[in-house]
TORKOL-4160 file (C-alpha; in steps of 0.2 Angstrom, whole numbers, padded with zeros to 4 digits, m for minus):
319
<pt num="1" X="m0150" Y="0160" Z="0036"/>
<pt num="2" X="m0137" Y="0160" Z="0050"/>
<pt num="3" X="m0143" Y="0150" Z="0065"/>
<pt num="4" X="m0130" Y="0156" Z="0077"/>
<pt num="5" X="m0134" Y="0163" Z="0094"/>
<pt num="6" X="m0137" Y="0180" Z="0087"/>
<pt num="7" X="m0153" Y="0174" Z="0079"/>
<pt num="8" X="m0161" Y="0176" Z="0097"/>
<pt num="9" X="m0157" Y="0195" Z="0097"/>
<pt num="10" X="m0173" Y="0199" Z="0087"/>
<pt num="11" X="m0180" Y="0182" Z="0084"/>
<pt num="12" X="m0186" Y="0177" Z="0067"/>
<pt num="13" X="m0183" Y="0158" Z="0069"/>
<pt num="14" X="m0201" Y="0153" Z="0066"/>
<pt num="15" X="m0214" Y="0159" Z="0054"/>
<pt num="16" X="m0221" Y="0171" Z="0067"/>
<pt num="17" X="m0205" Y="0181" Z="0065"/>
<pt num="18" X="m0211" Y="0190" Z="0082"/>
<pt num="19" X="m0194" Y="0199" Z="0084"/>
<pt num="20" X="m0193" Y="0195" Z="0102"/>
<pt num="21" X="m0177" Y="0201" Z="0111"/>
<pt num="22" X="m0174" Y="0183" Z="0118"/>
<pt num="23" X="m0156" Y="0187" Z="0122"/>
<pt num="24" X="m0162" Y="0199" Z="0135"/>
<pt num="25" X="m0174" Y="0186" Z="0143"/>
<pt num="26" X="m0189" Y="0191" Z="0134"/>
<pt num="27" X="m0199" Y="0176" Z="0128"/>
<pt num="28" X="m0205" Y="0175" Z="0110"/>
<pt num="29" X="m0222" Y="0169" Z="0104"/>
<pt num="30" X="m0215" Y="0151" Z="0107"/>
<pt num="31" X="m0214" Y="0155" Z="0125"/>
<pt num="32" X="m0195" Y="0153" Z="0125"/>
<pt num="33" X="m0181" Y="0165" Z="0129"/>
<pt num="34" X="m0163" Y="0161" Z="0123"/>
<pt num="35" X="m0161" Y="0149" Z="0138"/>
<pt num="36" X="m0162" Y="0131" Z="0133"/>
<pt num="37" X="m0176" Y="0122" Z="0142"/>
<pt num="38" X="m0179" Y="0103" Z="0140"/>
<pt num="39" X="m0193" Y="0093" Z="0148"/>
<pt num="40" X="m0188" Y="0075" Z="0145"/>
<pt num="41" X="m0174" Y="0064" Z="0137"/>
<pt num="42" X="m0178" Y="0046" Z="0136"/>
<pt num="43" X="m0182" Y="0031" Z="0125"/>
<pt num="44" X="m0199" Y="0033" Z="0117"/>
<pt num="45" X="m0208" Y="0018" Z="0109"/>
<pt num="46" X="m0223" Y="0026" Z="0101"/>
<pt num="47" X="m0217" Y="0033" Z="0085"/>
<pt num="48" X="m0219" Y="0025" Z="0068"/>
<pt num="49" X="m0209" Y="0008" Z="0066"/>
<pt num="50" X="m0195" Y="0015" Z="0056"/>
<pt num="51" X="m0192" Y="0028" Z="0070"/>
<pt num="52" X="m0195" Y="0018" Z="0086"/>
<pt num="53" X="m0190" Y="0000" Z="0080"/>
<pt num="54" X="m0189" Y="m0012" Z="0094"/>
<pt num="55" X="m0176" Y="m0003" Z="0105"/>
<pt num="56" X="m0185" Y="0014" Z="0105"/>
<pt num="57" X="m0181" Y="0031" Z="0099"/>
<pt num="58" X="m0170" Y="0043" Z="0109"/>
<pt num="59" X="m0183" Y="0057" Z="0111"/>
<pt num="60" X="m0178" Y="0074" Z="0118"/>
<pt num="61" X="m0193" Y="0085" Z="0121"/>
<pt num="62" X="m0190" Y="0104" Z="0121"/>
<pt num="63" X="m0201" Y="0117" Z="0130"/>
<pt num="64" X="m0211" Y="0129" Z="0120"/>
<pt num="65" X="m0219" Y="0129" Z="0103"/>
<pt num="66" X="m0223" Y="0142" Z="0089"/>
<pt num="67" X="m0241" Y="0135" Z="0087"/>
<pt num="68" X="m0255" Y="0136" Z="0099"/>
<pt num="69" X="m0265" Y="0120" Z="0095"/>
<pt num="70" X="m0281" Y="0120" Z="0105"/>
<pt num="71" X="m0281" Y="0101" Z="0105"/>
<pt num="72" X="m0262" Y="0099" Z="0110"/>
<pt num="73" X="m0258" Y="0084" Z="0121"/>
<pt num="74" X="m0241" Y="0091" Z="0126"/>
<pt num="75" X="m0248" Y="0108" Z="0132"/>
<pt num="76" X="m0238" Y="0106" Z="0148"/>
<pt num="77" X="m0222" Y="0109" Z="0139"/>
<pt num="78" X="m0228" Y="0117" Z="0123"/>
<pt num="79" X="m0239" Y="0131" Z="0131"/>
<pt num="80" X="m0236" Y="0130" Z="0149"/>
<pt num="81" X="m0217" Y="0131" Z="0149"/>
<pt num="82" X="m0212" Y="0116" Z="0159"/>
<pt num="83" X="m0194" Y="0111" Z="0156"/>
<pt num="84" X="m0177" Y="0113" Z="0165"/>
<pt num="85" X="m0163" Y="0125" Z="0160"/>
<pt num="86" X="m0149" Y="0116" Z="0152"/>
<pt num="87" X="m0133" Y="0121" Z="0143"/>
<pt num="88" X="m0129" Y="0116" Z="0125"/>
<pt num="89" X="m0115" Y="0104" Z="0132"/>
<pt num="90" X="m0128" Y="0095" Z="0142"/>
<pt num="91" X="m0140" Y="0093" Z="0127"/>
<pt num="92" X="m0125" Y="0085" Z="0118"/>
<pt num="93" X="m0122" Y="0074" Z="0132"/>
<pt num="94" X="m0140" Y="0068" Z="0133"/>
<pt num="95" X="m0138" Y="0063" Z="0115"/>
<pt num="96" X="m0123" Y="0052" Z="0119"/>
<pt num="97" X="m0132" Y="0045" Z="0134"/>
<pt num="98" X="m0147" Y="0039" Z="0123"/>
<pt num="99" X="m0135" Y="0031" Z="0111"/>
<pt num="100" X="m0128" Y="0021" Z="0126"/>
<pt num="101" X="m0146" Y="0016" Z="0130"/>
<pt num="102" X="m0146" Y="0008" Z="0112"/>
<pt num="103" X="m0158" Y="0021" Z="0105"/>
<pt num="104" X="m0162" Y="0019" Z="0086"/>
<pt num="105" X="m0159" Y="0038" Z="0083"/>
<pt num="106" X="m0160" Y="0055" Z="0092"/>
<pt num="107" X="m0177" Y="0062" Z="0091"/>
<pt num="108" X="m0178" Y="0080" Z="0093"/>
<pt num="109" X="m0196" Y="0085" Z="0097"/>
<pt num="110" X="m0201" Y="0103" Z="0092"/>
<pt num="111" X="m0183" Y="0109" Z="0092"/>
<pt num="112" X="m0181" Y="0123" Z="0080"/>
<pt num="113" X="m0186" Y="0138" Z="0091"/>
<pt num="114" X="m0169" Y="0133" Z="0099"/>
<pt num="115" X="m0160" Y="0130" Z="0082"/>
<pt num="116" X="m0144" Y="0138" Z="0087"/>
<pt num="117" X="m0142" Y="0127" Z="0103"/>
<pt num="118" X="m0148" Y="0112" Z="0093"/>
<pt num="119" X="m0135" Y="0114" Z="0079"/>
<pt num="120" X="m0121" Y="0117" Z="0091"/>
<pt num="121" X="m0126" Y="0102" Z="0102"/>
<pt num="122" X="m0127" Y="0090" Z="0087"/>
<pt num="123" X="m0110" Y="0095" Z="0081"/>
<pt num="124" X="m0102" Y="0093" Z="0098"/>
<pt num="125" X="m0110" Y="0076" Z="0100"/>
<pt num="126" X="m0104" Y="0071" Z="0083"/>
<pt num="127" X="m0087" Y="0076" Z="0087"/>
<pt num="128" X="m0088" Y="0066" Z="0103"/>
<pt num="129" X="m0094" Y="0050" Z="0095"/>
<pt num="130" X="m0112" Y="0051" Z="0091"/>
<pt num="131" X="m0116" Y="0040" Z="0076"/>
<pt num="132" X="m0135" Y="0039" Z="0077"/>
<pt num="133" X="m0147" Y="0048" Z="0064"/>
<pt num="134" X="m0154" Y="0064" Z="0070"/>
<pt num="135" X="m0173" Y="0065" Z="0068"/>
<pt num="136" X="m0182" Y="0082" Z="0068"/>
<pt num="137" X="m0199" Y="0079" Z="0075"/>
<pt num="138" X="m0209" Y="0095" Z="0070"/>
<pt num="139" X="m0226" Y="0102" Z="0068"/>
<pt num="140" X="m0222" Y="0107" Z="0050"/>
<pt num="141" X="m0223" Y="0125" Z="0055"/>
<pt num="142" X="m0206" Y="0130" Z="0050"/>
<pt num="143" X="m0197" Y="0143" Z="0040"/>
<pt num="144" X="m0190" Y="0135" Z="0024"/>
<pt num="145" X="m0174" Y="0146" Z="0027"/>
<pt num="146" X="m0171" Y="0138" Z="0044"/>
<pt num="147" X="m0175" Y="0120" Z="0037"/>
<pt num="148" X="m0162" Y="0124" Z="0024"/>
<pt num="149" X="m0149" Y="0130" Z="0037"/>
<pt num="150" X="m0152" Y="0115" Z="0048"/>
<pt num="151" X="m0152" Y="0101" Z="0034"/>
<pt num="152" X="m0134" Y="0097" Z="0036"/>
<pt num="153" X="m0137" Y="0091" Z="0054"/>
<pt num="154" X="m0154" Y="0083" Z="0052"/>
<pt num="155" X="m0155" Y="0065" Z="0044"/>
<pt num="156" X="m0174" Y="0061" Z="0046"/>
<pt num="157" X="m0189" Y="0073" Z="0045"/>
<pt num="158" X="m0204" Y="0067" Z="0055"/>
<pt num="159" X="m0215" Y="0082" Z="0051"/>
<pt num="160" X="m0234" Y="0085" Z="0053"/>
<pt num="161" X="m0245" Y="0092" Z="0039"/>
<pt num="162" X="m0260" Y="0097" Z="0050"/>
<pt num="163" X="m0272" Y="0107" Z="0039"/>
<pt num="164" X="m0275" Y="0112" Z="0021"/>
<pt num="165" X="m0288" Y="0125" Z="0026"/>
<pt num="166" X="m0282" Y="0142" Z="0032"/>
<pt num="167" X="m0298" Y="0145" Z="0041"/>
<pt num="168" X="m0296" Y="0129" Z="0051"/>
<pt num="169" X="m0278" Y="0132" Z="0054"/>
<pt num="170" X="m0282" Y="0150" Z="0061"/>
<pt num="171" X="m0296" Y="0143" Z="0072"/>
<pt num="172" X="m0287" Y="0128" Z="0079"/>
<pt num="173" X="m0268" Y="0134" Z="0079"/>
<pt num="174" X="m0269" Y="0153" Z="0078"/>
<pt num="175" X="m0259" Y="0151" Z="0061"/>
<pt num="176" X="m0269" Y="0155" Z="0046"/>
<pt num="177" X="m0253" Y="0154" Z="0035"/>
<pt num="178" X="m0250" Y="0136" Z="0041"/>
<pt num="179" X="m0255" Y="0127" Z="0025"/>
<pt num="180" X="m0243" Y="0138" Z="0014"/>
<pt num="181" X="m0229" Y="0137" Z="0027"/>
<pt num="182" X="m0230" Y="0118" Z="0029"/>
<pt num="183" X="m0229" Y="0116" Z="0010"/>
<pt num="184" X="m0214" Y="0127" Z="0008"/>
<pt num="185" X="m0205" Y="0119" Z="0023"/>
<pt num="186" X="m0209" Y="0101" Z="0016"/>
<pt num="187" X="m0202" Y="0106" Z="m0001"/>
<pt num="188" X="m0186" Y="0111" Z="0007"/>
<pt num="189" X="m0185" Y="0096" Z="0018"/>
<pt num="190" X="m0187" Y="0085" Z="0002"/>
<pt num="191" X="m0174" Y="0095" Z="m0007"/>
<pt num="192" X="m0162" Y="0092" Z="0007"/>
<pt num="193" X="m0165" Y="0073" Z="0007"/>
<pt num="194" X="m0162" Y="0073" Z="m0012"/>
<pt num="195" X="m0146" Y="0083" Z="m0010"/>
<pt num="196" X="m0139" Y="0069" Z="0002"/>
<pt num="197" X="m0144" Y="0055" Z="m0010"/>
<pt num="198" X="m0162" Y="0052" Z="m0007"/>
<pt num="199" X="m0171" Y="0041" Z="0007"/>
<pt num="200" X="m0160" Y="0027" Z="0015"/>
<pt num="201" X="m0168" Y="0013" Z="0026"/>
<pt num="202" X="m0157" Y="0001" Z="0035"/>
<pt num="203" X="m0158" Y="m0018" Z="0034"/>
<pt num="204" X="m0168" Y="m0018" Z="0050"/>
<pt num="205" X="m0181" Y="m0006" Z="0043"/>
<pt num="206" X="m0175" Y="0009" Z="0052"/>
<pt num="207" X="m0175" Y="0025" Z="0043"/>
<pt num="208" X="m0157" Y="0032" Z="0041"/>
<pt num="209" X="m0162" Y="0047" Z="0030"/>
<pt num="210" X="m0179" Y="0053" Z="0023"/>
<pt num="211" X="m0196" Y="0060" Z="0027"/>
<pt num="212" X="m0211" Y="0054" Z="0036"/>
<pt num="213" X="m0226" Y="0066" Z="0034"/>
<pt num="214" X="m0239" Y="0064" Z="0048"/>
<pt num="215" X="m0257" Y="0069" Z="0047"/>
<pt num="216" X="m0268" Y="0068" Z="0062"/>
<pt num="217" X="m0286" Y="0065" Z="0056"/>
<pt num="218" X="m0298" Y="0077" Z="0066"/>
<pt num="219" X="m0316" Y="0073" Z="0070"/>
<pt num="220" X="m0327" Y="0082" Z="0058"/>
<pt num="221" X="m0313" Y="0087" Z="0046"/>
<pt num="222" X="m0312" Y="0072" Z="0033"/>
<pt num="223" X="m0313" Y="0084" Z="0018"/>
<pt num="224" X="m0298" Y="0094" Z="0025"/>
<pt num="225" X="m0289" Y="0078" Z="0027"/>
<pt num="226" X="m0292" Y="0073" Z="0009"/>
<pt num="227" X="m0285" Y="0090" Z="0004"/>
<pt num="228" X="m0270" Y="0088" Z="0015"/>
<pt num="229" X="m0266" Y="0071" Z="0007"/>
<pt num="230" X="m0268" Y="0079" Z="m0011"/>
<pt num="231" X="m0255" Y="0092" Z="m0006"/>
<pt num="232" X="m0243" Y="0079" Z="0001"/>
<pt num="233" X="m0244" Y="0069" Z="m0015"/>
<pt num="234" X="m0243" Y="0083" Z="m0027"/>
<pt num="235" X="m0227" Y="0089" Z="m0017"/>
<pt num="236" X="m0218" Y="0073" Z="m0014"/>
<pt num="237" X="m0227" Y="0058" Z="m0022"/>
<pt num="238" X="m0218" Y="0042" Z="m0016"/>
<pt num="239" X="m0202" Y="0051" Z="m0010"/>
<pt num="240" X="m0210" Y="0051" Z="0007"/>
<pt num="241" X="m0218" Y="0039" Z="0019"/>
<pt num="242" X="m0236" Y="0045" Z="0024"/>
<pt num="243" X="m0242" Y="0042" Z="0042"/>
<pt num="244" X="m0261" Y="0044" Z="0044"/>
<pt num="245" X="m0265" Y="0045" Z="0063"/>
<pt num="246" X="m0281" Y="0041" Z="0072"/>
<pt num="247" X="m0275" Y="0045" Z="0090"/>
<pt num="248" X="m0284" Y="0061" Z="0092"/>
<pt num="249" X="m0289" Y="0063" Z="0111"/>
<pt num="250" X="m0299" Y="0077" Z="0117"/>
<pt num="251" X="m0290" Y="0087" Z="0130"/>
<pt num="252" X="m0300" Y="0096" Z="0144"/>
<pt num="253" X="m0301" Y="0112" Z="0134"/>
<pt num="254" X="m0309" Y="0103" Z="0119"/>
<pt num="255" X="m0321" Y="0093" Z="0130"/>
<pt num="256" X="m0327" Y="0108" Z="0138"/>
<pt num="257" X="m0329" Y="0118" Z="0122"/>
<pt num="258" X="m0341" Y="0105" Z="0114"/>
<pt num="259" X="m0343" Y="0102" Z="0096"/>
<pt num="260" X="m0334" Y="0089" Z="0085"/>
<pt num="261" X="m0317" Y="0091" Z="0094"/>
<pt num="262" X="m0325" Y="0086" Z="0111"/>
<pt num="263" X="m0326" Y="0068" Z="0106"/>
<pt num="264" X="m0315" Y="0055" Z="0098"/>
<pt num="265" X="m0313" Y="0052" Z="0079"/>
<pt num="266" X="m0326" Y="0041" Z="0071"/>
<pt num="267" X="m0318" Y="0024" Z="0065"/>
<pt num="268" X="m0327" Y="0025" Z="0048"/>
<pt num="269" X="m0321" Y="0043" Z="0045"/>
<pt num="270" X="m0303" Y="0037" Z="0048"/>
<pt num="271" X="m0305" Y="0022" Z="0036"/>
<pt num="272" X="m0312" Y="0035" Z="0023"/>
<pt num="273" X="m0295" Y="0044" Z="0024"/>
<pt num="274" X="m0285" Y="0029" Z="0024"/>
<pt num="275" X="m0294" Y="0023" Z="0008"/>
<pt num="276" X="m0291" Y="0040" Z="0000"/>
<pt num="277" X="m0273" Y="0040" Z="0003"/>
<pt num="278" X="m0271" Y="0022" Z="m0003"/>
<pt num="279" X="m0281" Y="0027" Z="m0019"/>
<pt num="280" X="m0269" Y="0042" Z="m0021"/>
<pt num="281" X="m0255" Y="0029" Z="m0023"/>
<pt num="282" X="m0244" Y="0030" Z="m0008"/>
<pt num="283" X="m0233" Y="0015" Z="m0007"/>
<pt num="284" X="m0226" Y="0017" Z="0011"/>
<pt num="285" X="m0240" Y="0021" Z="0022"/>
<pt num="286" X="m0242" Y="0019" Z="0041"/>
<pt num="287" X="m0258" Y="0018" Z="0050"/>
<pt num="288" X="m0265" Y="0015" Z="0068"/>
<pt num="289" X="m0276" Y="0001" Z="0073"/>
<pt num="290" X="m0292" Y="0004" Z="0082"/>
<pt num="291" X="m0293" Y="0008" Z="0100"/>
<pt num="292" X="m0277" Y="0019" Z="0100"/>
<pt num="293" X="m0286" Y="0034" Z="0107"/>
<pt num="294" X="m0277" Y="0036" Z="0123"/>
<pt num="295" X="m0267" Y="0048" Z="0133"/>
<pt num="296" X="m0254" Y="0034" Z="0135"/>
<pt num="297" X="m0246" Y="0041" Z="0119"/>
<pt num="298" X="m0241" Y="0056" Z="0130"/>
<pt num="299" X="m0226" Y="0053" Z="0140"/>
<pt num="300" X="m0224" Y="0059" Z="0158"/>
<pt num="301" X="m0215" Y="0076" Z="0157"/>
<pt num="302" X="m0206" Y="0074" Z="0173"/>
<pt num="303" X="m0188" Y="0079" Z="0168"/>
<pt num="304" X="m0183" Y="0061" Z="0166"/>
<pt num="305" X="m0165" Y="0061" Z="0159"/>
<pt num="306" X="m0163" Y="0080" Z="0159"/>
<pt num="307" X="m0151" Y="0083" Z="0174"/>
<pt num="308" X="m0134" Y="0076" Z="0172"/>
<pt num="309" X="m0116" Y="0080" Z="0167"/>
<pt num="310" X="m0111" Y="0091" Z="0152"/>
<pt num="311" X="m0101" Y="0085" Z="0138"/>
<pt num="312" X="m0082" Y="0086" Z="0143"/>
<pt num="313" X="m0077" Y="0092" Z="0126"/>
<pt num="314" X="m0088" Y="0108" Z="0128"/>
<pt num="315" X="m0073" Y="0119" Z="0130"/>
<pt num="316" X="m0068" Y="0115" Z="0112"/>
<pt num="317" X="m0084" Y="0119" Z="0104"/>
<pt num="318" X="m0093" Y="0133" Z="0114"/>
<pt num="319" X="m0109" Y="0131" Z="0123"/>
């Protein structure tokens, strides 16, 4: 699949394949037109240790999202459209600025509805001296064809696997096809890593190449978490790291709606999921200590690091 700017003409970049004429300024299901919008570019210290390390991950948060998760903590940017307009050349320069700040990597958060911009920006930044690994931080709701087309510019996949149940995915994210799509996308990510020689971890423990699959355990959904873990194991075994998260925090919408999602995850339920994953055989597994339920995991979306100069070499690469 070609991810040049023409892909915005009748957009099929995400699994929604909504056909929006984004080049004409019409937003797709993701909420984005063909104008690149970014909400924050800064060091981020709350990812898994192989991603954040001690110096922080260089996180760039993109506006818009193909999912509509009712419990989303980043709804200000994912569903409400916050973000500043920037050029491809400015995005490339942000990556170089984060490298200068000693970021461990460049962490692109929900980027693929802007795949043409992202691909061009990475290539521009590489040509200008970017040496850091590129992380794709994704919901897992990605077309395998786009994953394949972007694999040459992505080194590390930090991907969610949210649900095994189509009914649950439809109810909570308006995406009944999520389980099948996430599995197919993960399989393509794994193939891309294999093609490059397999996972690679530096002496400092930082992931240079590979996959971390995240699963957020939701209140009242332990059985679905068990099924998610089964699917990840069957697809990947120990070729991936597994991150089991307990940081579910009910947002205002969930608190008002009532039901299991109106409150935090039960500690015992989280332990059950951890024990299940351990019994499955995962050798590299990350978990969170008790008391992590907090909105402190959500950075301030205040356009930090977004404004600034464009990459000078832009005229040689487009953008």
